[in-house]
C-alpha positions in Angstrom: 295.8 39.3 136.6 298.6 37.9 134.5 298.0 34.4 133.0 300.3 31.9 134.5 302.7 30.4 132.0 303.8 27.2 133.8 306.9 25.2 133.9 305.9 21.8 135.3 309.0 20.4 137.0 309.2 16.8 138.1 308.5 13.2 137.3 306.4 10.6 138.8 303.0 9.8 140.0 302.0 13.1 141.5 302.8 15.1 138.4 301.3 12.6 136.0 298.2 11.7 137.9 297.3 14.7 139.9 298.8 18.0 138.7 298.9 17.5 134.9 295.3 16.4 134.7 294.1 19.2 137.0 296.0 21.8 135.0 294.6 20.5 131.8 291.1 20.4 133.2 291.4 24.1 134.2 292.9 25.1 130.8 296.2 26.1 132.4 298.9 27.3 130.0 301.7 24.7 130.4 304.7 26.1 128.5 307.3 23.6 129.5 307.6 20.2 131.1 310.9 19.3 132.8 311.1 15.6 133.4 314.3 13.5 133.4 312.4 10.3 132.5 312.8 9.2 128.8 309.1 8.5 128.5 308.0 11.9 129.6 306.6 13.2 126.3 304.4 10.1 125.9 303.4 9.9 129.6 301.3 13.1 129.4 299.0 12.4 126.4 296.6 15.2 127.3 299.4 17.8 127.1 300.7 16.8 123.8 301.7 18.6 121.6 301.5 21.8 123.6 304.5 22.2 125.9 308.2 22.0 125.3 309.9 18.9 126.8 313.2 19.1 128.7 315.2 16.5 130.6 316.6 19.0 133.1 316.0 22.5 134.4 317.8 25.1 132.3 317.4 28.7 131.1 315.8 27.3 127.9 313.4 25.2 129.9 312.2 28.1 132.0 312.1 30.6 129.0 308.8 32.3 128.6 307.4 30.9 131.9 306.4 33.0 135.0 305.5 30.1 137.3 307.3 26.9 138.2 305.3 24.1 139.8 308.0 21.9 141.3 307.0 18.3 142.0 310.4 16.7 141.8 312.0 14.4 144.4 312.2 16.3 147.7 316.0 16.6 147.7 315.8 18.8 144.5 313.2 21.2 145.7 315.5 23.9 147.1 317.9 24.0 144.2 315.2 24.1 141.6 313.1 26.7 143.5 316.2 28.9 143.9 317.0 28.7 140.2 313.4 29.4 139.2 313.1 32.4 141.5 316.5 33.6 140.4 315.1 33.8 136.9 312.0 35.8 138.1 309.5 32.9 138.2 307.0 32.5 141.0 307.2 29.1 142.6 304.8 26.5 143.9 306.6 23.7 145.7 304.9 20.3 146.3 305.4 19.5 150.0 307.8 19.4 151.7 309.4 22.6 150.6 312.8 21.7 152.0 314.6 19.3 154.3 316.1 21.7 156.9 315.5 25.1 158.5 318.7 26.4 156.8 317.1 25.6 153.4 313.8 27.2 154.5 315.7 30.4 155.4 317.5 30.3 152.0 314.2 30.0 150.2 312.6 32.8 152.1 315.6 35.1 151.6 315.6 34.4 147.8 311.9 35.1 147.6 312.3 38.4 149.4 315.3 39.4 147.3 313.8 38.5 144.0 310.2 39.5 144.7 309.1 36.0 143.6 306.1 34.5 145.4 306.9 31.1 147.1 304.0 28.8 148.0 304.0 25.3 149.3 301.2 22.9 148.2 299.6 20.7 150.7 296.4 19.6 149.1 295.1 16.8 151.3 292.7 19.1 153.3 291.0 19.9 150.0 290.1 16.4 149.1 286.3 15.7 149.1 286.4 13.1 151.8 288.4 15.4 154.2 286.1 18.3 153.4 283.1 16.2 154.2 284.7 15.1 157.5 285.4 18.7 158.4 281.8 19.7 157.5 280.5 17.1 159.9 282.7 18.3 162.7 280.0 20.0 164.7 277.7 17.1 164.5 280.3 14.8 166.0 280.6 16.6 169.3 283.8 17.5 171.0 286.9 15.7 169.9 289.2 14.6 172.7 291.6 12.5 170.8 292.4 11.8 167.2 294.2 8.9 165.6 295.1 9.1 162.0 296.6 6.4 159.7 297.1 6.0 156.0 296.8 3.0 153.7 298.2 3.6 150.3 296.2 2.1 147.5 299.4 1.2 145.6 301.3 0.0 148.7 304.7 1.1 150.0 306.8 2.8 147.4 309.3 0.7 145.6 312.1 -0.2 148.0 315.3 1.6 147.1 313.6 4.4 145.2 314.2 8.1 146.2 310.9 8.0 148.1 312.2 5.5 150.6 315.6 7.1 151.3 315.9 9.6 154.2 318.6 11.6 152.5 316.3 12.3 149.6 312.7 12.2 150.9 312.5 13.8 154.4 313.1 10.7 156.4 311.6 8.3 153.9 308.0 7.6 153.0 306.7 7.7 156.6 307.6 11.3 157.1 306.6 12.2 153.6 303.2 10.7 153.8 303.0 11.7 157.5 302.8 15.3 156.3 299.4 14.5 154.8 298.2 12.8 158.0 299.2 15.8 160.1 297.4 18.1 157.6 294.2 16.0 157.7 294.3 15.8 161.5 294.8 19.5 162.0 292.0 20.3 159.5 289.7 17.9 161.4 290.5 19.8 164.6 289.9 23.2 162.8 293.4 24.2 163.6 
């Protein structure tokens, strides 16, 4: 198996608090971090001084990488995935992969043409509380109805941010977080 040489693409809470710590914990080889925020190189203290730091996706930013983990705002997923696959990198997209079926077809076509693997990350079903709920499924009896809801520890995302705009975040925060609710519900139902 070839060791992944990762380009970590994106800014924000998910990259800084979920993906980067997990990758560091598992000794992943992060070659490049692509983050437009000016504080990026100081926001990932566990990574320093290892990776190269870039403000935008470029040939130089993807140089010597074979995997792009894309966690940028939703509206950028397709463009960034196409660019990475076009340069021969395999791609993992943080959900949602795209905002339309036409974009999905374009991603699939590019993956087939380049031979690059394209995966979508949906990790909620792998959380310890969700796994425990699924393990107890048989002891609960037959489920006839399921009602799921979500309460974010840090509240509703900042009004006006990309996360609350339908044009950039798949119908705003409700649909974006709704993806997690659907995943948990389907996992609970053993779908």
